[in-house]
N, C-alpha and C positions, 0 to 999 in steps of 0.2 A: 461342539465344546463340551467336555464332562464337567461334572461338578468338582472333581478333583483337580482337572486342569485350572479351572478358575481359581480354586484355592491355592493352588502353586503360585498363580500370578499373582495374588494379592497377600498371600500369607508369608513372603519373604521379609521377616522383620528386621532383616539387615537394611532393607530398603528404607525402613522408618528410620533408623538410626536412632534408636531411644535414648541411649547413652548421652549421645551429642546433643539431642533435644531437650533432654532433662537440663544440662548445663546452660543451654540457651535461654529457658525457662526460668533458671534460678538467676542468672544475669540480669534479666529482665524483671526480677521479682514477680513472676506469673507461674510458679509451680502449681498452686492451687490444690495440694494433694492429688497430682495426676499419676494415677497407677493404670496402664492400660489393660484393658479387658484381655482376658486370656483366649487362646483357641479353644479349650475346653467349653468356655461359655458360648462362643461363636456356635460350635458344634450342636450343643443343646437346643439353642433358639433356632437355628437353621431347620433342624428336624422338626421342631415345633411349628414352624411356619409352613411346612409342605402342606398339611391338610387344611390350613387356613387359607393359604393363597389359592389352593386349588378350588375352595368351595365359593369364593367371590371375588370381588373387583378390588384387590389391595394394590394400591397404586404408590401410596405416598409413606415414608419413614422419616421420623424426627429423632434425633439422637441429642438428648439435653446433656451437655458437658460432653461435647463430641471430641474434645482432644484433637489429634492429627487426623481424624476421619477414618480409622481403620474399621471401626465398628459398621459404618454406613457402607464401606467397601465390602467387608466380610459377610455382611447380612445381605448383600446384593450380587453375589454370585448366581451364575445360572443353577436354578433347581428343576426336579421333575415335575413341574406343576402344571404343563400343559393339558387341558381337559381333551385334548383331540388326538394326541399322538404322544411318543416319549420323548420329545424335544426338550432341551434344558432351555429354560427360560428365566430371565432375571425378574425378580417379583415386584420390584419397584421402579417406577418411571421418574419419581421426585425425590430427592435426597435433601433432607434440612438439617441444620444444626444449630445449637445454641452453645456458644463457647465464650468464655470470658477472655482468654489469653490471646492478644493480638499475634504473638508469635505463632501460635496454632493457626489462627484465621488466616495469616499471610500464607501458611504451606499447605492449607486444605486443598483437594482436588477443585477445579473450576465448576465441576458439575454439583457441587454441594452449595446450597445457598444457606447463608448464615441469616437466621431470622430473629437472633437475638444474642447479647453477649453475657450481662451479668443477669443469671436466672432470678434473682431477688428483685429484679426490675421488670420481670416480664410478665404477661398473662398468657395463659394458654387457652382460655374459653374462646378466644376469637381466631384461633389458628387450627382450623380443622385438617386433620390427617389421619391416616389409616391405622397406623402403628407408631408408638412411641417406645424408646428404649432410653434406660438412664441407669448408668452405674455411678452412683451419686457420691459426692465427698462424704467419707464415713462420719467425720464429726458432725455432720449436719444431716444424716441421713433420714432420721424420723420427719423433720420439717420438709425436705424435698419430697419424699415420697407421699406425705400427706398432700402438699400441694398438687402434685401431679395427679393422683387420684381424684381429687375434688374437682381440678379445672381442666383436666384433659378433655379435648374435643377429638376424641379418638375412639376406635373400636377395641383395640387391644393395646396393653402397656407391658412392657418386659422390665421388670427392676432386678435389679443384683443388690442385694441388702444382707447386712449382718444378720445373723440367725436369730438375734434378740429382738428382731422386728416384731416378731409374734407376740411381744410383750407389750407393745405400743397400744394404749388406749386412743392415741390421735390416729394412728394408721387404722385401727378398727372402726372408728367412728367414720372416718372418710370412706372406706369400703361400705359401711352401711348406708351413709347418705347417698351414695351413688347406687345402690343396690346392686353392687359388682360381685362377680363370680371370681375366685382366684384359685390358683393351683401351683404348688412348689412343684417345678418341672426339672430341677436339678441342684445339685449342690458343688462347691468348690471351696477351695483354701487357697488363699493368696500367698502363701509362704512356699508354694511349690508352682512349678510350670508357669512362670511369670517373666515377662520381658523387663519388669523392674520389681526387684523382690521387697517385700515389706520387713519391717523391723520385728514384727511379730505374727504370730499366727493368725489369719483373719478368715474363720470359716463363714462362708455366705450361702444364702438360698438364692436360687434363680427362679423368680416369680413371674407367672403369666396372670395378668388381670384383664377380665373380660368386662368392658362397659358396655356391651350390646348383645342381644340375642343372637343377631346375625349381621352381616354387613349392610343388608337391607333395612334392618331396624337398628337405626343409627347408635341410640343410646337408650339406656333405662331411663336416667335423669339428664334432662339438658344441663350442661355444666354451667351455663350462663345464669339459669334460674338458681341453682344452688349456690353462687357466687352471690348473686343479687339477694337472696334471702339470708346469707350469712352478713352482709355489709349494709342492708338496708331494712330498717324496722319499719314495715308497712303492712298493715292487716287489711288487704283489699280483696274484694270478692272475684272470683274467676268469672268471666262474662264473655260472650260472643262479640259483645260491642268493642270495635277497636278505634279509640280516638286518633284523631290524625295530627301526628306530630311532625312538624317539619324538621329536617335535618339540621339546617342553619340556615338563618336568614342571610339575604344577600350583605346586609350592612354589617353583620357578625364576621362573615367571611373576609369583607373587604378590609373591615378593622384589623383582622389578625394579618392578612398578607400587607397591610400598611406597616405594622409593627415589625414584621420578618424584614420588609425591604428596606426599613430604617436602620437596620443594622450595619455596621460598618464591617466589610470583609476583614478577615484576620484570623488568627488564631483561637479567639474566643467566640466566635461567630456562631458555630454549631452549638456550643454550650449554652450561649445566649437563647438561641432558638429553642433548646431544651427547656430552659427556664420558663419560657413563653408558654410552651406546650404545658408543660407541669401545672401551671399557674390556671390555664385555661381549664384543664382536666379537673382540678381541684375544685374549682368553681363549680363545674357542671355536675359533679358528684354532690357538693355540698348542697345545690339547688335540690336535687333529687332527695336528698337526706331531710331536707327541710319539709318535704311532704309530710313526714311523720308529725310534725308539729300541727298541722291541719286536723280538724275532727275527721276521724275516719269515716263515720256515718255520712257526712257531708259529701265526701269524695264519692262514697258509693251511689249517693242521690244523684250526683252529677254524672254518673255512669263512666267514671274514671276507673277503669279496671286494672288489675295487675298486669295481663297481657298489653294494655295499652303503654303503661309506664315502662315495662321491661322494653318493649319494641323502640320506644321512644329514646331510651337510654342506649341501646344497642347500637341504634342508627347514629346517634350524635357522637358516641365514642368513635365509631367507626369512620364517620365524616371527619371528625377532628386528626385523627392519625393521616387518613388519605391526604387532607389539606396540606399538612407540615412535611409529609414524604415527596409530594408532588412538587412542593416548593424547593425542596432540596434537589431532586432529580433534576429541575432546571437549571441546576448550578454544575452539572456534569457535562457542560458543553464542551469544556477541553478533551473529554474522552470521546464523546459520541461525534465530535466534528472530524474525528481521525477514523470513522467507519462509513462504509458505503451505505447507501440508503437502506437496503433489505437486512443489513445486520444491524444497523443502528435501530431499525423498528422492531426487530427481535429482542434486542437488549432491554429497549424502554417497556416493550410489554412485559418482559420476565420481572422488571423491576416494580411495575406499576401493579402487578400481579400480587406484590407481597406488602401492600400498604397498610395490612392488619399488624404488621411489625411494631412493638412498641418503639415510640419515638425518643431515644435518648442519644447522647452523643457517642458513646461507645457502639451503640448500634449503627449509627451514623458512618463512622470510621470502619466498622467492619463490612458494610454493604458497599462503600467506596472501594475498599481492597477488592471485593469480589467483581464489582464492574470493571475495575483495571485489569483484574487478572483475566477476565474474560474479553475484554477489548483487545487485550496485548495478544491473547491467544489466536485472534483470528487475522492480526495483521498480516502475516505471510499468505494465508490461504485467499483472503478478499484480494490481495493484489494478483496472485496468480488466477483466480476466477476472472477477474477484470481483464487480465491480459488475454486469457484466452477469449473473452467474448468479442474482442476487438480482431483476433486471428481468424478473419475470413480469407478465403483463398485468393484473393486479389491483393491482399495486404501484407503476405508473408513471403519472405526470401530465404531461402535455404542458406544453412551454414556452409562454409567452404568445402569441408570434410563430407557433406550431407549430399549426396548425389542421386539420392530417391526422386523418382518422378512421380507424383500424386496424380491419378487420373479419377477424381471423385466429382460427382455433382456437388453443388452448394451444401446441401443438407447432410450428406456423408461425410463431406469434408469437416463439416462442423462436429459432427459425431466422431469422426477420427481424432480430432483436437481433443475433444473432451474425455474420450478412452484412452488417451496416451499412445494411439498409434501414429500420429502424426507430431513429430519432436523436431528438435535441432533447427529452429529457424529465428528469424528476427522479424519485427514489424517494420515495414516502409514507413517513412515519415508522412507519406500522403496515403490516406486510408480511406476507403468507401465502405460504408456500414450499412448493409441492406436490413430493411425490416427492424430498424430501431425506433420508428413511430415517426420520426421525421416532422416536417411542418404540416399542419391540418387546416384547412380553412374553417372546420368547426369550432376550432379554439380561437379565432380570431387572428390576434398578432401573437399568439404563443404557440408553443410546441406542444405535442402530445405528453402525457405524463410519462410515457416510458422513455421518451428522449431526454424530457426534463431532468428525470433521475439519473439518466445515464450521464448527461454531461456535468451535473453536478457532482456526481461520483468520481468523473475524470479530475475535476478540481480537487476532491478529497485525495486521490491517488497522487496526484502532481505534489499537494502539499505534504503529503507523506514522504514523498521522495525528496523534499527539502526546498520546493518552490514556495515561495510566500505567496499565498492566494488570498489572506485574509481579508484585504480589502476589495477583492475580484468580485464584481456583481454576479449575482447568481443568475442561473438561466431565466428565471421567471421575469428579472427585470430588463430583459431584451425585448425589443419589439421586432417580432419575426416577420419575415416574408420569404417567399419561395425563391431559393438562389441567390437570397442575400447573405453576404459575408459578415460574420460576426467575430470579432476580435476578443479573446480572453487572455487578459494580461496578468503578469505577476510583477511583484516588486522586487528589485534588485537590490543588494547590499548598499549601493551608493544612493539608495532612494530614488532612483529613475526606474521606469517601468519598461518592460518588453513584453512582446507577443508570445505567449505560452503555447496557444493553439488557435487556430481560425476555423470556424464551423460554416458550412451551408447547409441548409435543411431544404428538403424537396417534397412535392406533393406526393411522390411514390412511395413515401415512408423512408427514404434513403438519407443518411448523413454523409457529407464529404468533410473530412478532417484533415488538415495540414498541421502537423506539429512542429514546433520549433526543434530544430535538429538536437538541442541539448537535453530537451525532454525524451526525445525517441531514443538518444542513446543511453541515458539513465535507465529508462523502462527495459530497454532490451539486455543490458548488462545485469541489472537487478533479477530479472527473469532467468536469464541463463544460469545466475548462481542458484535460485531457488528451485529451479526445475532439476538441477544438476546436469545441466548440459555441458557446462564449462567449468573447470576446478579452480581457475586463478584469473586474474586480470590479463596476463599475456595470451592466454588460450582465447579470452573473449576478444581481444584486439584482433588476433589473427582470424578467427572462425568468422566474425561479423565486418572483417575488411574494414576496419576503423582506421582513420588516418594518424600517423605517428604524432602529429600535433596535438592529437586529443588524448594521447596515453595517459597523462597526468589526471583526467577527467574520468578516465576508464577504471584507473587504479581507485579513486575516491568512491566511484559508483560501485565497485564491486564490494567495498567495505562497508557500503551504507546499510546500516540496520534501521528496520521498521519499527523496533520495539518501542513502546511507550516509556517516558521517562518520569512517570507521575509515581508518587506513592500517595496513600489516603490523606496523610498530613498537608502536603504540598497542593494537593488538588482542592481540598475544602478551604485552606487559607486563601487560594487565589480566587475562591468564589465571589 
């Protein structure tokens, strides 16, 4: 893939439908002076990034005020940065955004993680990234640029600022405080070559600010230290002695959790959580500020050093954020319950890796939108993956029109399924699954972990297909023995229950499953549609030799959507 090919793919501005998006933003009162960054600016920064990306480990990019995500897309096209050959490589593996507009957040690519909404309510010192980009609101450019330079936990910042930035004492002071090197790498005027024209001429400079000698030497000045010195009046000596500060006592943690759990779920719950968080953070900072009232000589006598105070505050702020985000993530069960075990694990790991995000109600809704978008995006794929995992040689029945005879051993058959060589089949309602883990005497009366995850995933897939398994006991709750039948039941609309599938586990690692014919039919019809093997319900009925009496069920199954029906509002209100 060439650089030009990549640009052609992401640079089709019609795709972004800017004019339509501006109307949406104005209707939602969320315009916030959004003037999309131009192709000229992209080109200047991309060229500047090539030697930087070649020289070190540039992995992450944060766009402050990321709008519809076009900057993140444009700066992450493949570039000639490979140190070993002429291969074109994307410079960034992690893309982050701070964006106030929920209209924009809902439309961002699922690979962009929103780590903040209102920039004025975020901190940057605890958000390490390699490169920061910002094309700020021009009515507030001085305040934004100053904060970014002072707080950025990054090696490089690219700023697009009106030319009068060079007259700003505040920006000059921030550059001096961080001992930053800077260079104007290009210029531009926003009255030409723009996707949304301005009312007047706005000449700007494109500036690279370097906050480190190299990528190995992370920063000239630790941004947390700069922030601390600005906000806390403490004259403490530097010393190698590090006082041991606990992050949070258990009683404090439990007290916070009790306050959160006492909140009544509903529209104001997230806002109430933010109020508790804000009060605790203000109390924490006031406690540290009160140290300035103590005789500084006495503090030095007690070997309470600046490093110790800094580390204590850093850890306590981190722990406070982590506690509140993890409590909120626990309320994402309506999303995570729709995901199979491996995908659920990956989503939660991605979420929990971002606990440095400032806890605000706006951020909570933005992250909920991101989680919904990612969970929704995997629904079809996780169903197809699960279906293929059951498709072993003994369990597949060819479609009527499929006259191929496959002569594979069990391993090459499995590979043929995964690589799409073996297609146009349905699953029998009786399946023998080899090497799923099965019953293992080592685990006592439980199944192996792999078998447990598989059967619980089967319940998840069944639930996504419309079978009510909310009250169905999970695999761990069963008392297993070799060759003992276990029924998994679902709740019908009339309140009665019916067997969904029956499982027998064996010491040789095999599982024998007998599905309810309704479940088998629905799985097969949905699979046929998702894999593109059947084009309509009538074709599914003919190919799978389904009885005429089940025609209505086939039609319903063919139309069944696996998409999530949540948005961030009803998800967090239901929490």
